[in-house]
C-alpha positions as CSV (number, residue, x, y, z in Angstrom):
1,M,0.0,0.0,0.1
2,K,1.4,3.2,-0.9
3,F,0.9,6.6,0.6
4,N,1.1,9.9,-1.4
5,P,3.9,12.2,0.0
6,L,1.4,14.5,1.8
7,T,0.2,11.6,4.3
8,L,3.6,10.6,4.6
9,K,4.5,13.8,5.7
10,K,2.0,14.0,8.2
11,I,2.9,10.4,9.4
12,R,6.3,11.8,10.1
13,R,5.1,14.9,11.6
14,F,2.9,12.8,13.7
15,R,5.8,10.6,14.6
16,S,8.2,13.6,15.7
17,V,5.6,14.4,18.4
18,R,7.0,11.7,20.5
19,R,4.6,11.6,23.6
20,G,2.1,11.4,21.4
21,Y,3.4,8.5,19.1
22,Y,4.5,6.5,22.1
23,S,1.0,7.0,23.6
24,L,-0.7,5.7,20.3
25,L,1.5,2.4,21.1
26,L,0.8,2.3,24.6
27,F,-3.1,2.7,23.9
28,G,-2.7,0.2,20.8
29,L,-1.0,-2.2,23.3
30,M,-3.9,-1.6,25.9
31,L,-6.5,-2.1,23.1
32,L,-4.8,-5.2,21.8
33,L,-4.6,-6.9,25.3
34,S,-8.4,-5.6,26.0
35,L,-9.4,-7.8,23.1
36,F,-7.6,-11.0,24.1
37,A,-8.1,-10.5,27.7
38,E,-9.5,-14.0,27.8
39,L,-6.2,-15.3,27.6
40,F,-4.6,-13.2,30.8
41,I,-8.0,-12.9,32.8
42,S,-10.6,-15.9,32.8
43,N,-11.7,-18.6,35.1
44,R,-11.3,-20.7,31.8
45,A,-8.3,-23.0,31.4
46,L,-5.9,-22.2,28.5
47,I,-5.0,-25.8,27.9
48,V,-6.4,-28.8,29.6
49,R,-4.5,-32.3,29.0
50,Y,-6.9,-35.2,30.5
51,E,-6.0,-38.8,29.7
52,G,-4.0,-38.3,26.6
53,Q,-6.4,-35.4,25.1
54,Y,-6.2,-31.8,25.0
55,F,-9.0,-29.3,25.4
56,F,-8.8,-25.4,24.9
57,P,-11.7,-24.0,26.8
58,T,-10.8,-20.4,26.8
59,Y,-12.8,-19.6,23.4
60,G,-14.8,-22.7,23.2
61,H,-18.0,-23.9,24.0
62,M,-18.9,-24.8,27.8
63,L,-16.9,-28.0,29.5
64,P,-19.1,-30.0,32.2
65,G,-17.5,-31.2,35.2
66,K,-18.0,-35.0,33.8
67,T,-15.9,-34.3,31.0
68,F,-13.0,-34.5,33.3
69,G,-14.2,-37.5,35.5
70,L,-16.0,-35.0,38.0
71,D,-19.6,-35.6,39.4
72,Y,-21.5,-32.5,38.1
73,D,-22.9,-31.5,34.6
74,Y,-22.3,-27.6,35.1
75,E,-19.4,-25.7,34.1
76,C,-16.1,-27.1,35.2
77,D,-14.3,-25.4,38.1
78,Y,-10.9,-25.3,36.6
79,R,-9.2,-24.1,39.8
80,K,-10.4,-26.9,41.6
81,L,-9.7,-29.0,38.7
82,Q,-6.0,-28.1,38.9
83,K,-5.9,-29.2,42.8
84,H,-7.8,-32.3,41.6
85,F,-5.1,-33.5,39.1
86,A,-2.3,-32.5,41.3
87,Q,-3.7,-34.8,44.0
88,E,-4.6,-37.7,41.7
89,G,-1.0,-37.7,40.3
90,K,-1.9,-39.7,37.0
91,G,-0.2,-36.9,34.6
92,N,-3.3,-35.0,33.6
93,W,-2.5,-31.2,34.0
94,L,-4.0,-27.8,33.0
95,I,-2.7,-24.3,32.5
96,L,-4.9,-21.2,33.9
97,P,-4.6,-17.6,33.0
98,P,-2.4,-15.4,35.3
99,V,-5.4,-14.1,36.5
100,P,-7.9,-17.0,36.9
101,Y,-11.3,-15.1,37.3
102,N,-13.6,-13.6,35.3
103,A,-15.4,-10.4,35.7
104,Y,-18.5,-11.6,36.9
105,E,-17.3,-14.1,39.3
106,N,-17.7,-14.0,43.4
107,D,-14.6,-15.4,45.3
108,L,-16.1,-15.5,48.8
109,R,-14.4,-16.9,51.8
110,E,-16.2,-18.5,55.0
111,D,-14.0,-16.4,57.6
112,A,-14.3,-13.0,56.0
113,F,-16.3,-10.4,54.0
114,P,-15.1,-8.5,50.9
115,P,-13.7,-6.6,49.9
116,F,-10.2,-8.3,49.9
117,P,-7.1,-6.5,49.4
118,P,-4.8,-7.3,46.7
119,S,-3.0,-10.6,46.9
120,L,-0.3,-12.7,45.4
121,K,-1.1,-16.0,46.8
122,D,-5.1,-15.7,46.1
123,R,-4.0,-14.3,42.7
124,H,-6.1,-11.2,43.2
125,L,-3.5,-8.7,42.1
126,L,-5.5,-5.4,42.6
127,G,-7.9,-7.0,45.4
128,T,-11.4,-7.6,44.7
129,D,-14.7,-5.4,45.1
130,A,-17.5,-5.1,47.7
131,V,-18.9,-8.5,46.4
132,G,-15.5,-10.3,45.9
133,R,-15.1,-10.0,42.1
134,D,-11.7,-9.6,40.8
135,V,-10.9,-5.7,40.2
136,L,-8.6,-6.4,37.8
137,A,-10.7,-8.3,35.8
138,R,-13.4,-5.6,36.2
139,L,-11.0,-3.0,34.9
140,V,-9.6,-4.8,31.8
141,Y,-13.3,-5.8,30.7
142,G,-14.6,-2.4,31.6
143,F,-12.0,-0.7,29.7
144,R,-13.1,-2.9,26.5
145,I,-16.7,-2.1,27.0
146,A,-15.9,1.6,27.4
147,I,-13.5,1.7,24.4
148,F,-16.2,-0.2,21.9
149,F,-18.8,2.2,23.5
150,S,-16.8,5.2,22.6
151,L,-16.0,3.9,19.0
152,A,-19.3,3.1,18.4
153,L,-20.6,6.6,19.9
154,L,-18.2,8.4,17.6
155,A,-19.0,6.6,14.3
156,A,-22.9,7.3,15.2
157,N,-22.1,10.9,16.1
158,Y,-19.9,11.6,13.0
159,S,-22.1,9.9,10.6
160,I,-24.8,12.1,11.4
161,G,-23.0,15.3,12.2
162,V,-20.8,15.3,9.3
163,S,-23.6,14.4,6.8
164,I,-26.1,17.1,8.4
165,G,-23.5,19.6,8.5
166,C,-22.0,19.5,5.2
167,A,-25.8,19.5,3.7
168,M,-26.3,22.6,5.7
169,G,-23.1,24.5,4.7
170,Y,-23.4,23.3,1.2
171,F,-27.2,24.0,0.1
172,G,-27.7,26.8,2.6
173,G,-30.8,29.1,2.4
174,K,-34.1,27.4,4.1
175,F,-32.6,24.0,4.3
176,D,-29.7,25.7,6.7
177,L,-32.5,27.7,8.6
178,F,-34.6,24.6,9.1
179,F,-32.1,22.6,10.8
180,Q,-31.0,25.4,12.6
181,R,-33.9,26.0,14.3
182,I,-34.1,22.1,14.8
183,I,-30.7,22.5,16.6
184,E,-31.3,25.0,18.8
185,I,-34.3,23.5,20.1
186,W,-32.5,20.2,20.3
187,S,-29.7,21.8,22.2
188,N,-32.0,22.9,25.1
189,I,-33.3,19.4,26.0
190,P,-31.7,18.5,29.1
191,F,-29.8,15.4,28.3
192,L,-29.2,13.7,31.7
193,Y,-33.1,14.1,32.5
194,V,-33.7,12.2,29.3
195,I,-31.3,9.5,30.3
196,I,-33.0,9.6,34.1
197,I,-36.4,9.3,32.8
198,I,-35.4,6.5,30.1
199,S,-33.7,4.8,32.9
200,S,-36.4,4.6,35.1
201,V,-39.0,3.3,32.8
202,I,-36.6,0.7,30.9
203,V,-32.9,-0.8,31.7
204,P,-30.9,0.9,28.7
205,N,-28.5,-1.8,27.3
206,F,-25.2,-1.2,25.3
207,F,-26.9,-0.2,21.9
208,M,-30.0,1.5,23.6
209,L,-27.5,3.8,25.7
210,I,-25.5,4.5,22.3
211,L,-28.7,5.3,20.6
212,I,-29.8,7.8,23.4
213,M,-26.4,9.5,23.3
214,A,-25.7,9.7,19.8
215,F,-29.5,11.4,19.4
216,F,-27.8,14.4,21.3
217,G,-24.1,14.1,20.5
218,W,-24.2,14.8,16.8
219,I,-24.6,18.5,17.3
220,G,-21.1,19.8,17.8
221,M,-19.9,18.3,15.0
222,T,-22.5,19.6,12.7
223,W,-21.7,23.0,13.7
224,T,-18.1,22.4,13.0
225,M,-18.8,20.9,9.5
226,R,-21.2,23.4,8.7
227,T,-18.9,26.3,9.2
228,V,-16.2,24.3,7.2
229,T,-18.1,23.5,4.2
230,Y,-19.5,27.2,3.8
231,K,-15.6,27.9,3.5
232,E,-14.8,25.2,1.1
233,K,-17.6,25.4,-1.3
234,A,-16.2,28.9,-2.3
235,R,-13.0,27.4,-3.6
236,E,-12.1,26.7,-6.8
237,Y,-12.0,23.2,-7.2
238,V,-15.7,22.9,-5.9
239,L,-16.6,25.6,-8.9
240,A,-14.5,23.5,-11.3
241,A,-16.3,20.2,-10.2
242,R,-19.3,22.0,-10.6
243,A,-18.8,23.5,-13.9
244,L,-18.0,19.8,-15.2
245,G,-21.3,18.5,-14.2
246,A,-20.7,16.8,-11.0
247,S,-23.9,16.1,-8.8
248,D,-24.3,17.7,-5.4
249,F,-23.7,14.3,-3.9
250,R,-20.5,13.7,-5.5
251,I,-19.2,17.3,-4.8
252,I,-19.9,16.8,-0.9
253,F,-18.9,13.0,-0.6
254,K,-15.8,13.1,-2.9
255,H,-14.5,16.7,-2.8
256,I,-15.2,18.6,0.1
257,I,-15.4,15.9,3.0
258,P,-12.2,14.4,1.9
259,N,-10.9,17.8,1.9
260,T,-12.0,18.6,5.5
261,I,-10.7,15.2,6.6
262,A,-8.2,17.0,8.9
263,I,-10.8,18.5,11.1
264,I,-12.7,15.1,11.4
265,V,-9.3,13.4,12.4
266,T,-8.5,16.0,14.7
267,Y,-11.6,16.0,16.7
268,A,-11.9,12.2,16.6
269,P,-9.3,11.2,19.8
270,F,-11.1,14.1,21.9
271,S,-14.7,12.6,21.1
272,V,-13.6,8.9,22.6
273,S,-12.3,10.3,25.7
274,G,-15.3,12.3,26.1
275,G,-17.3,9.2,25.3
276,I,-15.2,7.1,27.9
277,V,-16.0,9.9,30.5
278,A,-19.8,10.1,29.5
279,L,-20.2,6.1,30.2
280,T,-18.2,6.3,33.1
281,S,-20.4,9.3,34.7
282,L,-23.5,7.7,33.7
283,D,-22.7,4.4,35.3
284,Y,-21.5,6.0,38.3
285,L,-24.8,7.7,38.8
286,G,-26.6,4.6,38.2
287,F,-28.0,5.5,35.0
288,G,-25.5,3.5,32.6
289,L,-25.2,0.2,31.3
290,P,-27.1,-2.7,34.0
291,P,-25.4,-4.5,36.5
292,P,-23.3,-6.9,36.7
293,T,-21.8,-5.4,33.5
294,P,-17.9,-4.4,34.1
295,S,-18.0,-0.7,34.6
296,W,-15.3,1.7,35.8
297,G,-18.1,4.1,36.8
298,E,-19.4,1.2,39.1
299,L,-16.0,0.5,40.1
300,L,-15.6,4.2,41.2
301,K,-19.0,4.2,43.0
302,Q,-17.7,1.4,45.3
303,G,-14.6,3.2,45.9
304,W,-16.6,6.0,47.2
305,A,-18.7,3.7,49.3
306,N,-16.0,1.8,50.7
307,M,-13.1,4.1,51.2
308,S,-11.2,1.8,53.7
309,A,-10.7,-0.5,50.6
310,W,-8.4,2.0,48.9
311,W,-7.1,-0.6,46.2
312,I,-10.7,-0.3,44.6
313,A,-10.8,3.6,44.1
314,A,-6.9,3.4,43.6
315,S,-7.1,1.2,40.6
316,V,-10.0,2.8,39.0
317,I,-8.9,6.3,39.1
318,A,-5.2,5.3,38.2
319,A,-6.7,3.4,34.9
320,M,-8.6,6.3,33.7
321,I,-5.9,9.2,34.2
322,I,-3.6,6.7,32.0
323,T,-6.0,6.0,29.3
324,L,-7.3,9.8,29.3
325,I,-3.8,11.3,29.0
326,T,-3.2,8.9,26.4
327,V,-5.8,9.7,24.3
328,T,-5.4,13.5,25.1
329,F,-1.5,13.1,23.8
330,I,-2.7,11.1,21.0
331,G,-5.2,13.7,19.8
332,E,-2.5,16.8,20.6
333,A,-0.3,14.8,18.1
334,V,-2.9,14.7,15.4
335,R,-3.8,17.9,15.7
336,E,-0.1,19.0,15.1
337,A,0.2,16.3,12.3
338,F,-2.6,17.8,10.3
339,D,-1.9,21.4,11.1
340,P,-1.0,23.2,7.8
341,K,0.4,26.2,9.4
342,L,2.7,24.3,12.0
343,H,2.0,27.1,14.4
344,T,2.7,24.6,17.6
345,V,6.0,22.9,18.5
346,Y,6.2,20.2,20.8
347,E,9.4,19.0,22.7
């Protein structure tokens, strides 16, 4: 795949902003680890060798205990199975992930009540929450949900905002005035109250919450694209395309939008961080994703309610700081790379 010289120049400029470049590498690593989190954080074994056969339960179907000679039909408890194999001494073995718990599993004890502090012996590296669930597992799976939520919300907001904003700037006149009045009315609707009302009637799931937030989140990008399109439609290349008989659809999507891609790309990282903060805030208030979905907001709420369990609040606050700083640095580097005037210098 060959890039044109201008694109290569922008890539080199992005790499020259070191903190943004290394933040992108770190963020990519975090995203990759979260996508394959089951290999590192799961209550299912990675490999099981039983009577000469090999099983790979991590991404496979549920294996009952009877599969490995136990006396129950529900899913095998691989931590207990590992101890069982060791006691039998028949050469059967299994390999568990470094953190052998999932994000929904309660690890309770007979002589104490959760939350439990971090422990290498119990393999709760960041301790447990108030109901005995592993904090590290909740953090990692909560990060995956928050990132995919932010990206899906970004795609929805940009699809609506870019399309309507370009149309407003390009066609102008009554079409522009009509949508201006709609946006003014839409902007005055209290977004949080709408979420509260809907959450009190039905429990919003992942896609419903994206739909509700996209219902109000497209306005900012619409205003930006409207302003940029007004400027671009007066340039010579648009006039030339119109003189050659190009349709309005072709001019907007083949000429104007590609020439405003710098604006779209520059705003994207900050929109992602905004989506993460919005989901965390709604979960903290109790109007986000339903429990027991792994959530940073729910962990933050538990940390506030259990101040003595310092590891809960400390873990989620540290994770949020690292993620938001990383995304912000990426956004600054992208803005620098796409800035034609090069008015900002980062060292």
